[in-house]
C-alpha positions as CSV (number, residue, x, y, z in Angstrom):
1,M,-11.4,-86.6,88.5
2,V,-10.0,-87.8,85.1
3,M,-7.9,-85.4,83.0
4,R,-8.2,-85.6,79.2
5,I,-5.8,-83.9,76.8
6,Y,-6.1,-83.5,73.1
7,N,-3.1,-85.3,71.6
8,T,-2.0,-84.0,68.2
9,L,-0.3,-87.4,67.6
10,T,-3.6,-89.3,67.8
11,K,-6.0,-86.5,66.8
12,S,-8.1,-87.3,69.8
13,K,-8.6,-86.5,73.5
14,E,-6.9,-89.1,75.7
15,T,-6.9,-89.8,79.4
16,F,-3.7,-88.3,80.9
17,E,-1.5,-91.0,82.4
18,P,2.0,-89.8,83.2
19,V,5.1,-91.9,82.8
20,V,5.7,-91.7,86.5
21,P,2.5,-91.5,88.6
22,G,2.3,-88.2,90.4
23,Q,4.9,-86.6,88.2
24,V,4.6,-84.6,85.0
25,M,7.5,-83.9,82.6
26,I,6.9,-81.1,80.1
27,Y,9.1,-79.8,77.3
28,V,8.0,-76.7,75.3
29,C,9.9,-75.2,72.4
30,G,11.1,-71.7,73.3
31,P,12.0,-68.8,71.1
32,T,14.8,-68.3,68.7
33,V,16.3,-65.2,70.2
34,Y,17.0,-62.8,67.3
35,D,14.3,-60.2,67.9
36,S,11.7,-58.9,70.4
37,C,8.9,-61.2,71.5
38,H,5.5,-60.7,69.8
39,V,2.0,-61.6,70.9
40,G,2.3,-65.0,69.2
41,H,5.1,-65.9,71.5
42,A,3.1,-64.6,74.4
43,R,0.2,-66.9,73.7
44,S,2.3,-70.0,73.6
45,V,4.2,-69.1,76.8
46,V,1.1,-68.1,78.7
47,V,-0.8,-71.2,77.7
48,F,1.8,-73.6,78.9
49,D,2.4,-71.5,82.0
50,V,-1.2,-72.1,82.9
51,V,-0.9,-75.8,82.1
52,V,2.1,-76.0,84.5
53,R,0.3,-74.0,87.2
54,Y,-2.8,-76.3,87.0
55,F,-0.7,-79.5,87.3
56,R,1.0,-78.0,90.4
57,A,-2.4,-77.0,91.8
58,M,-3.4,-80.6,91.4
59,D,-0.4,-81.6,93.5
60,Y,1.6,-83.1,90.6
61,Q,5.4,-82.8,90.8
62,V,6.2,-80.9,87.6
63,T,9.5,-80.7,85.7
64,Y,9.1,-77.9,83.1
65,I,11.7,-77.4,80.4
66,R,11.6,-74.5,77.9
67,N,14.7,-73.9,75.8
68,F,16.3,-71.0,74.0
69,T,17.7,-71.4,70.5
70,D,20.7,-69.1,70.8
71,V,22.5,-70.1,67.6
72,D,20.7,-70.2,64.3
73,D,20.8,-68.7,60.8
74,K,18.3,-66.0,61.9
75,I,20.5,-64.9,64.8
76,I,23.6,-64.8,62.7
77,N,22.0,-62.9,59.9
78,R,20.5,-60.4,62.3
79,A,23.8,-60.0,64.1
80,N,25.5,-59.3,60.9
81,M,22.8,-56.8,59.9
82,V,23.2,-54.7,63.1
83,G,27.0,-55.2,63.4
84,M,26.8,-57.2,66.6
85,D,28.4,-60.4,67.9
86,A,25.8,-63.2,67.5
87,R,26.3,-64.4,71.1
88,H,25.7,-60.9,72.5
89,L,22.7,-60.5,70.3
90,A,21.2,-63.7,71.6
91,E,21.9,-62.6,75.2
92,K,20.2,-59.3,74.6
93,Y,17.0,-60.9,73.5
94,I,17.1,-63.6,76.2
95,D,17.1,-60.8,78.7
96,E,14.3,-59.1,76.9
97,F,12.3,-62.3,76.8
98,H,12.6,-62.6,80.6
99,R,11.5,-59.0,81.1
100,D,8.5,-59.5,78.9
101,M,7.4,-62.8,80.5
102,D,8.1,-61.6,84.0
103,A,5.8,-58.7,83.3
104,L,3.1,-61.1,82.1
105,N,3.4,-63.1,85.4
106,V,4.9,-66.1,83.6
107,M,6.8,-68.4,86.0
108,R,10.3,-69.3,84.9
109,A,10.7,-72.8,83.7
110,D,12.6,-75.2,85.9
111,R,15.3,-75.3,83.3
112,E,15.9,-73.0,80.4
113,P,18.7,-74.8,78.4
114,R,20.4,-73.1,75.5
115,V,21.7,-74.8,72.4
116,T,25.2,-73.6,72.9
117,E,25.3,-75.2,76.4
118,H,24.5,-78.7,74.9
119,I,26.7,-79.1,71.9
120,A,28.2,-82.3,73.4
121,D,24.7,-83.8,73.9
122,I,23.7,-82.9,70.3
123,I,26.9,-84.5,68.9
124,D,26.2,-87.7,70.9
125,I,22.8,-88.1,69.3
126,I,24.0,-87.4,65.8
127,E,26.8,-90.0,66.2
128,N,24.1,-92.5,67.3
129,L,22.0,-91.7,64.2
130,V,25.0,-92.0,61.9
131,E,26.0,-95.4,63.5
132,K,22.4,-96.6,62.9
133,K,22.4,-95.5,59.3
134,A,19.6,-93.1,60.0
135,A,21.9,-90.2,59.1
136,Y,24.6,-89.7,56.5
137,L,27.6,-87.4,55.9
138,V,28.0,-85.1,52.9
139,G,31.2,-83.1,53.1
140,G,31.1,-81.6,56.6
141,D,27.3,-81.7,56.8
142,V,25.2,-84.5,58.4
143,F,21.7,-85.2,57.2
144,Y,18.9,-87.2,58.6
145,A,17.5,-89.8,56.2
146,V,13.7,-89.5,56.5
147,E,13.1,-92.7,54.4
148,T,14.7,-94.7,57.2
149,F,11.9,-93.9,59.6
150,K,8.8,-95.7,58.5
151,D,6.5,-93.6,60.7
152,Y,7.7,-90.3,59.3
153,G,4.6,-88.0,59.1
154,K,2.6,-89.6,61.9
155,L,2.3,-86.3,63.8
156,S,1.3,-84.0,61.0
157,G,-0.6,-86.7,59.1
158,R,1.5,-86.2,56.0
159,K,2.7,-89.1,53.9
160,L,6.2,-88.9,52.7
161,A,5.3,-90.3,49.3
162,D,2.8,-87.5,48.8
163,M,4.9,-84.6,49.9
164,V,6.4,-82.1,47.4
165,A,9.5,-80.1,48.4
166,G,8.4,-76.5,49.0
167,S,8.2,-73.9,51.7
168,R,10.0,-74.5,55.0
169,I,12.0,-77.3,53.4
170,E,15.6,-76.6,52.8
171,I,16.5,-77.5,49.3
172,N,20.0,-78.9,48.9
173,E,21.4,-80.8,46.0
174,N,23.5,-82.9,48.4
175,K,20.4,-84.5,50.0
176,R,19.3,-87.9,49.0
177,N,15.7,-86.9,49.6
178,P,14.4,-83.3,49.5
179,F,12.8,-83.8,52.9
180,D,16.0,-85.0,54.6
181,F,17.1,-82.4,57.1
182,V,20.4,-81.2,58.4
183,L,21.6,-82.3,61.8
184,W,25.1,-80.7,61.6
185,K,26.1,-77.8,59.4
186,S,29.7,-77.4,58.4
187,A,31.3,-74.1,59.5
188,K,31.3,-71.0,57.3
189,P,33.7,-68.2,57.7
190,G,32.8,-65.7,60.4
191,E,30.0,-67.9,61.9
192,P,30.0,-69.6,65.3
193,S,31.3,-73.1,65.2
194,W,32.3,-76.1,67.4
195,P,34.6,-79.1,66.8
196,S,32.9,-82.4,65.9
197,P,33.7,-85.8,64.4
198,W,32.7,-84.3,61.0
199,G,34.6,-81.1,61.3
200,A,33.9,-77.7,62.7
201,G,30.3,-76.7,62.5
202,R,27.0,-76.1,64.4
203,P,23.8,-77.9,65.0
204,G,20.7,-77.9,62.8
205,W,17.5,-76.6,64.3
206,H,15.6,-79.8,64.9
207,I,18.2,-81.8,66.7
208,E,18.6,-79.4,69.6
209,C,15.3,-80.1,71.2
210,S,15.8,-83.9,71.0
211,A,19.1,-83.5,72.8
212,M,17.9,-81.1,75.5
213,S,14.6,-82.8,76.2
214,S,16.3,-86.2,76.7
215,R,19.1,-84.6,78.7
216,F,16.6,-83.3,81.3
217,L,13.5,-85.5,81.0
218,G,14.7,-88.8,79.7
219,E,14.1,-90.5,76.3
220,T,10.4,-90.8,76.9
221,F,8.5,-88.0,78.7
222,D,4.9,-86.8,79.1
223,I,4.1,-83.6,77.2
224,H,5.7,-81.8,74.4
225,G,4.2,-78.4,73.5
226,G,4.5,-75.5,71.1
227,G,2.6,-73.5,68.5
228,K,0.8,-75.2,65.6
229,D,3.3,-73.9,63.2
230,L,5.9,-76.3,64.8
231,I,4.0,-79.5,64.0
232,F,5.7,-79.7,60.6
233,P,8.6,-79.9,60.1
234,H,10.1,-79.2,63.5
235,H,8.1,-81.6,65.8
236,E,7.8,-84.2,63.0
237,N,11.6,-84.2,62.7
238,E,12.1,-84.3,66.5
239,I,10.0,-87.5,66.6
240,A,11.9,-89.1,63.7
241,Q,15.4,-88.4,65.1
242,S,14.6,-89.1,68.7
243,E,12.8,-92.4,68.2
244,A,15.4,-93.6,65.7
245,A,18.2,-92.8,68.2
246,H,16.6,-94.2,71.3
247,G,14.4,-96.9,69.9
248,K,11.4,-95.9,72.1
249,P,8.5,-93.5,72.0
250,F,9.5,-89.8,72.4
251,A,6.7,-87.6,73.9
252,R,3.4,-89.3,74.9
253,Y,1.2,-86.3,74.5
254,W,1.6,-83.5,72.0
255,M,-0.1,-80.1,72.7
256,H,-0.2,-77.3,70.1
257,N,-1.7,-73.8,70.6
258,G,-3.6,-72.0,67.8
259,F,-2.4,-69.0,65.9
260,V,-2.9,-65.3,66.8
261,N,-4.7,-63.1,64.2
262,I,-4.4,-59.3,64.3
263,N,-7.6,-57.5,63.5
264,N,-9.0,-60.6,61.7
265,E,-5.8,-61.0,59.6
266,K,-3.2,-63.7,60.2
267,M,-0.2,-62.3,61.9
268,S,2.7,-62.3,59.4
269,K,5.9,-60.4,58.7
270,S,4.7,-59.7,55.1
271,L,1.7,-57.8,56.5
272,N,3.9,-56.1,59.0
273,N,1.3,-56.7,61.7
274,F,3.5,-58.2,64.4
275,L,2.7,-56.7,67.8
276,M,5.5,-56.8,70.2
277,I,4.8,-57.6,73.9
278,K,6.8,-54.6,75.2
279,D,4.6,-52.3,73.1
280,I,1.3,-53.9,74.1
281,L,2.2,-53.5,77.7
282,K,2.6,-49.8,77.3
283,S,-1.2,-49.6,76.8
284,Y,-2.6,-52.6,78.7
285,H,-2.1,-54.1,82.1
286,P,-0.2,-57.4,81.9
287,E,-3.1,-59.3,83.5
288,T,-5.5,-57.8,80.9
289,V,-3.3,-59.5,78.2
290,R,-3.2,-62.8,80.1
291,L,-7.0,-62.8,80.6
292,F,-7.5,-62.1,76.9
293,L,-5.1,-64.8,75.8
294,L,-6.9,-67.3,78.1
295,S,-10.5,-66.3,77.0
296,S,-10.3,-68.7,74.1
297,H,-9.5,-72.4,74.1
298,Y,-5.8,-72.8,73.5
299,R,-6.2,-74.8,70.3
300,S,-8.4,-72.2,68.7
301,P,-7.2,-69.2,66.8
302,I,-7.6,-65.9,68.6
303,D,-8.1,-62.4,67.2
304,F,-6.0,-59.7,68.9
305,S,-7.6,-56.3,68.6
306,D,-8.0,-53.2,70.7
307,Q,-11.7,-53.9,71.0
308,N,-11.0,-57.3,72.4
309,L,-8.3,-56.0,74.8
310,K,-10.7,-53.3,76.0
311,E,-13.3,-56.0,76.8
312,S,-10.7,-58.0,78.8
313,E,-9.7,-54.8,80.5
314,K,-13.2,-54.1,81.7
315,A,-13.6,-57.7,82.8
316,L,-10.4,-57.6,84.9
317,D,-11.6,-54.4,86.5
318,K,-14.7,-56.3,87.6
319,I,-12.7,-59.0,89.2
320,Y,-10.5,-56.6,91.1
321,G,-13.6,-54.6,91.9
322,L,-14.9,-57.7,93.6
323,L,-11.7,-58.1,95.6
324,K,-12.1,-54.5,96.7
325,R,-15.7,-55.1,97.9
326,L,-14.8,-58.3,99.7
327,D,-12.1,-56.5,101.6
328,E,-14.1,-53.3,102.4
329,E,-17.6,-54.7,102.8
330,A,-17.1,-58.3,103.9
331,G,-14.0,-57.6,105.9
332,H,-12.4,-60.9,105.1
333,T,-11.0,-63.0,102.3
334,E,-10.5,-66.4,104.1
335,A,-12.7,-69.0,105.6
336,D,-12.0,-71.6,108.3
337,D,-14.0,-74.1,106.3
338,P,-13.5,-73.6,102.5
339,T,-16.2,-76.2,101.7
340,T,-19.0,-73.9,103.0
341,G,-21.1,-71.9,100.6
342,K,-21.1,-72.2,96.8
343,N,-17.9,-73.8,95.7
344,Y,-16.8,-73.0,92.1
345,W,-13.4,-74.7,92.3
346,P,-14.7,-78.2,91.3
347,A,-16.5,-76.6,88.3
348,F,-13.2,-74.9,87.3
349,R,-11.3,-78.2,87.7
350,E,-13.8,-80.0,85.5
351,A,-13.2,-77.3,82.8
352,M,-9.4,-77.6,83.1
353,N,-9.5,-81.4,83.1
354,D,-11.2,-81.2,79.7
355,D,-8.1,-80.3,77.7
356,F,-7.3,-77.2,79.8
357,N,-10.5,-75.4,78.7
358,T,-9.5,-71.9,80.1
359,A,-12.3,-70.3,78.0
360,K,-14.9,-72.2,80.1
361,G,-12.8,-71.7,83.2
362,V,-12.9,-67.9,82.7
363,G,-16.7,-68.1,82.3
364,I,-16.9,-70.0,85.6
365,L,-14.8,-67.3,87.2
366,F,-17.3,-64.6,86.1
367,N,-20.2,-66.6,87.4
368,L,-18.4,-66.6,90.7
369,V,-17.9,-62.8,90.5
370,K,-21.6,-62.3,89.7
371,E,-22.7,-64.6,92.6
372,A,-20.4,-62.8,95.1
373,N,-21.6,-59.4,94.1
374,R,-25.2,-60.5,94.4
375,I,-24.5,-61.6,98.0
376,L,-22.7,-58.4,98.8
377,D,-25.7,-56.4,97.5
378,E,-28.0,-58.1,100.1
379,E,-28.9,-56.1,103.1
380,G,-28.5,-57.6,106.5
381,R,-26.5,-60.6,105.3
382,S,-26.9,-63.8,107.3
383,S,-24.1,-65.8,108.8
384,K,-24.5,-68.3,106.0
385,A,-24.1,-65.6,103.4
386,E,-20.9,-64.5,105.1
387,G,-19.7,-68.1,105.0
388,D,-20.6,-68.2,101.3
389,L,-18.5,-65.0,100.7
390,A,-15.5,-66.5,102.5
391,S,-15.7,-69.7,100.4
392,L,-16.1,-67.7,97.2
393,S,-13.1,-65.6,98.2
394,I,-11.0,-68.8,98.4
395,D,-12.2,-70.1,95.1
396,L,-11.5,-66.7,93.5
397,M,-7.9,-66.8,94.5
398,R,-7.5,-70.4,93.7
399,I,-8.7,-69.9,90.1
400,G,-6.8,-66.6,89.8
401,G,-3.6,-68.4,90.9
402,V,-4.0,-71.0,88.1
403,L,-4.8,-68.3,85.4
404,G,-2.0,-66.2,86.7
405,I,-4.2,-63.2,87.5
406,L,-5.0,-61.4,90.8
407,Q,-1.3,-61.4,91.5
408,Q,-1.4,-58.0,93.2
409,S,-3.6,-56.2,95.8
410,W,-6.7,-54.4,94.6
411,Q,-5.2,-51.2,95.9
412,S,-2.0,-51.6,93.8
413,F,-4.0,-52.7,90.7
414,F,-6.3,-49.6,90.7
415,E,-3.5,-47.2,91.5
416,Q,-1.6,-48.7,88.5
417,R,-4.7,-48.5,86.3
418,T,-5.4,-44.9,87.3
419,S,-1.8,-43.9,86.7
420,S,-1.9,-45.4,83.2
421,Q,-5.2,-43.9,82.4
422,L,-4.1,-40.4,83.5
423,Q,-1.5,-40.4,80.8
424,N,-4.4,-39.9,78.3
425,V,-6.0,-37.0,80.1
426,A,-4.8,-33.4,80.4
427,V,-5.1,-33.1,84.1
428,S,-3.0,-34.2,87.1
429,T,-4.0,-36.2,90.1
430,E,-3.2,-33.1,92.3
431,A,-5.5,-30.9,90.2
432,I,-8.3,-33.4,90.3
433,D,-8.1,-33.8,94.1
434,A,-8.1,-30.0,94.4
435,L,-11.2,-29.6,92.3
436,V,-12.9,-32.4,94.1
437,A,-12.1,-30.7,97.5
438,E,-13.4,-27.3,96.1
439,R,-16.6,-29.0,94.9
440,A,-17.1,-30.6,98.3
441,A,-16.8,-27.2,99.9
442,A,-19.3,-25.7,97.4
443,R,-21.7,-28.5,98.1
444,K,-21.4,-27.9,101.9
445,N,-22.1,-24.2,101.3
446,K,-25.0,-25.3,99.0
447,D,-23.3,-23.6,96.0
448,W,-24.8,-26.1,93.6
449,K,-24.0,-24.0,90.6
450,R,-20.2,-24.1,91.3
451,A,-20.4,-27.8,92.2
452,D,-22.0,-28.5,88.9
453,E,-19.5,-26.4,87.1
454,I,-16.6,-28.4,88.6
455,R,-18.3,-31.7,87.7
456,A,-18.7,-30.6,84.1
457,Q,-15.1,-29.3,84.0
458,L,-13.8,-32.7,85.2
459,E,-16.0,-34.6,82.8
460,E,-14.7,-32.6,79.9
461,A,-11.2,-33.5,81.0
462,G,-12.2,-37.2,81.1
463,I,-12.8,-37.6,84.8
464,L,-16.0,-39.0,86.2
465,L,-17.2,-38.2,89.8
466,E,-19.3,-40.5,92.0
467,D,-20.8,-39.2,95.3
468,K,-21.0,-41.9,98.0
469,G,-21.6,-41.9,101.7
470,D,-17.9,-41.7,102.5
471,G,-17.3,-38.9,100.1
472,T,-16.7,-38.2,96.4
473,H,-14.7,-40.7,94.4
474,W,-13.3,-40.1,90.9
475,K,-12.2,-42.3,88.0
476,V,-10.9,-41.8,84.5
477,A,-13.6,-42.3,81.8
478,T,-12.9,-45.3,79.6
């Protein structure tokens, strides 16, 4: 089955052909660690986590690199603002990033290099660029000369001659061209610095990813990823400096995820509508957040709202509800022959092979849930129906594994959901159980009035009762 990936570089879907057959080398730009992670970070990290999971499910040997920018103007300025050492500030937010992403079921990258660990690699590339006349020295600063790279603008589609210096472009009177960018910044008093051939200083932003990607993946690798906001200037500049230094193509496929909107408005600091992951997870199960983030195609914008999160929450409940039914009613979740019955895995693979279309893949997952529930509703199921259920169980877990959901037992999930929901009601689990027991006794004694009073009392407190053959069950109203 052919895999096609939309390549930002060519503006088209292309058949994926790795540099080394059977292997995939991926580099994704990680966070600049000066603050807590927001939902925009979460989308990018979850998207590429699923990309890696799918490649591995397809038996590719994957090398996944995601960096940390742990020295930068933003880190230094924030550290000065809070009266903290810049190195310690970076460590604090790296630890927080890991806590947030671990909570979201994100697998750790194979390598998570930090800029401060690769100063020597960065200096080597800059020396190479200076030697090739692609970079020049002004005082203690080193700049990349964009006019020396004839293909500058090929990723973003911008032509250098048509560009006008503006936002996101560092204006400096020492530059030969306003779009030249800094590779090495001379040291300023009180800032972190390292020795170099041009004097003490620190790396510019763009050069770090060229150094770290080539260090771990080689001078040409398969996939480079990140958010759309990185296309220009960051990724454009990475291409220019990497290809000038090494004389060969940099990344073969460029993948960029779309922006996150908050309640139909673009997420921005000026609007103060950044939602931090640690705050979102106080209200929503981590897999609810994952399912929501994957419900749209990764290249499309996505609107983050409570309404949309509630819909994903209900959808996740349905999936775990199926796990519960399969366990309790079917009595198994495995099959000796996984090819029996209705197999949804090939349909899911087809969706993922079409530029990692998780939106379609999630739809296929819910078709599976609907089909399995239909079979479970049948009375006197045949042996074929039992085989179908076993096959559907396998596909359910395969798909869940790629999407990074269904990572806990249904018992644990519903206990966690109930515990979270009870925080919003004014009654304890013990009190609910006591009232349910009292109602059961009233029903046994045919005291229907008292039984109805208890039901009404619990409903007023936000607790719904459901009488079944094996007793009375309760849940928190949503």
